N, C-alpha and C positions, 0 to 999 in steps of 0.2 A: 373734109379732113378734120378729124378730132384729135385733140392732144390730151392725153391722160396726164393728170398732175398727181404725182405721188406726194402724200403728206406724211412726212416723217414724224414719228412720235417724239415728243420732247424728251431730251436726255437730261437726267438728273445726275450731277456729279457730286458725290459725297466725299468730303475730306474728313479724316480722322485726326484726333489730337495725337501729338507725338507720343509714341508708346514708351513704357518703361521696359527694362530688361526682365522678362518673365522668368527666365532660368535663374537669374540672380534673386528674384523675389522668392522663388520656390526654395532656394538654398537658405535664404534668410529665415523663411518660415520653418524649415526643417531644424535649423539651429535653435529656434525658439521652442520647438517641441522637445528637443534634446535637453534643453536647459531652461525650463519655464520660469525659473526665479531670476534669470539674468536681468540686470538693469544697466542702463546707460546713465550718464550724468550730463545735463545741460548746464552750461555756465554762461553767465552774463555779468558784465561790469558796467554799472550805470554811474555817470558823472553829471552832477547838476551844473548847468551853464549859467543860470541866473533866472530870476523870476520863476516860472514853472517849467522852463525848457530844460530837458535833459537829453544826454546822448547815452545810449546803451550799446556797448561793444560786445559783439558775438564773434569770437574767433577772428578770422582775417577779413570779415565782411565790413562794408560801410556801416557806420553806426545807425541804429534805429533811433530816430529823433522823436521825442514826445513833448508835447506842449499842452496847454489848456486854452480853450477859447477865450475871447476877450471878456465875456460876461463872468468868467471864472478867474479873472485876473492874469491870464496868460497873454501871449502875443499872437496866438492862433497861427503859428508858423508850421505846425505839424499836427498829426492826429493826437487826440487826448488819450490818456492811458487806457480807459475802457474801450476805446475804438481799436487800440493796438491789441488788446486781449481778444476782441471779436475777430480781428484779422488773423490772430493765431488759431482761433477756432475754425475759421473758414479755410485756412491753409491746411490744417490737420484733417478736417473732413474731406477736403478735395484730394489729399494724398490717400486717405483711406478708401474713398470711392474709386479712385484710379487703381489702387492695389487690388481691391475686391473684383472690380471689372476685369482687370488683367488676369487674375487667378481663374476667373470663370470664363475667360476667353471671349469677353464682350468688348468690342471696339467702341470707344466713345467718340462722338463727333462734336459734342458740346457739353460743357460742365460749368455752371455758375452757381455760386452759393450766396444768398442774400441773408444778412443777419441784422437783427435789431434787438436791443435789450433796454429794459427800463432799469435805471440806476438810481439808487438813493444816496444822497450826499448831504442831507440836512444837518449832519454833525459838523459840516464845514471842515472835514479832514481832522476833526478833533480840536479845532482851534476856536472853541467857544460857541459852537452851534448847538443844535438840539441834542438832548441827552438820549443817545441811541445805543442799542446793543448790537454786537457784530452782525447778527442775522438780519438786522433791519437796514444795514448799509450795503453798498455794492449792488450788484445785479440782483434784481428782484424777479425778473423773468427774462428768458432768452427765447426768441422766436427765430427759427431758421427755415428758409425755403430753398429748395434745390431745383435748378433748371438743368435737366440732363437729357441728352439724346445719344443714341447709339444703335448698334445693330441687334437690339433685343426688344422684347415686348415691354410695355409700360409696367407690367407686374414684375418682371425680372429686374428692371431698372429700379423700381421701388424697393425691392428686396435687397439689392446691392446697397442702396443708400441707407436703409435701416440697419443692415449688418455693419456697414462702415461706422455709423453713428454709435452702435453698441460697443465697437472695439476701438473707438477714437481715444487716444491718450489725453488729448486736451479736453474733449467733451467730458470724459470721465473725471478729469481733474476738477472740472467745474461742478459736476454733479455730486461727487463724493467728498466727504470730509477727509482731510489729510493732515498728518502732523505738520506743524508749521512753527518754526522757531526764528527768532530775531535777536541779535545781540550786537554789542559794539565790538569792532575789531581792535586788535592790539596795535 
């Protein structure tokens, strides 16, 4: 008597990231085509708490807390300002990648953005450091790597990432010179 043993093929279960409203996205895109000069306004109110720790209030949300590391005279209780800027970039790129993938009907199962930037601060924030020009301070180079998986080829996923980068409001704010004003309030 022989017993036949059937070997089942391994089953792979793939879960996808929670989707956004594609119809809403298409309506938002149509309104942008109808009025390409439309702009929104982001508003943030920052209050210094002491040393280099500050709280930035954005609408009804919990404050975004910013500090400096110990070697820069902060308390190291929160990310440094440059790290928060990179967080904004990562968030914006992630939103854009998700939007482009949704538009192209590509389901994503994984999306992670890794960023690093070389920053110049030898002027010590203008408090007696090296004599530097604005272009010599701040981020000198930003490097971004994207880990993305979904139900499309690597070439399609790469094109989604490149297109989202091209259209990213935060990435373009970092790449392009923009008018900037600062003044005392009344």
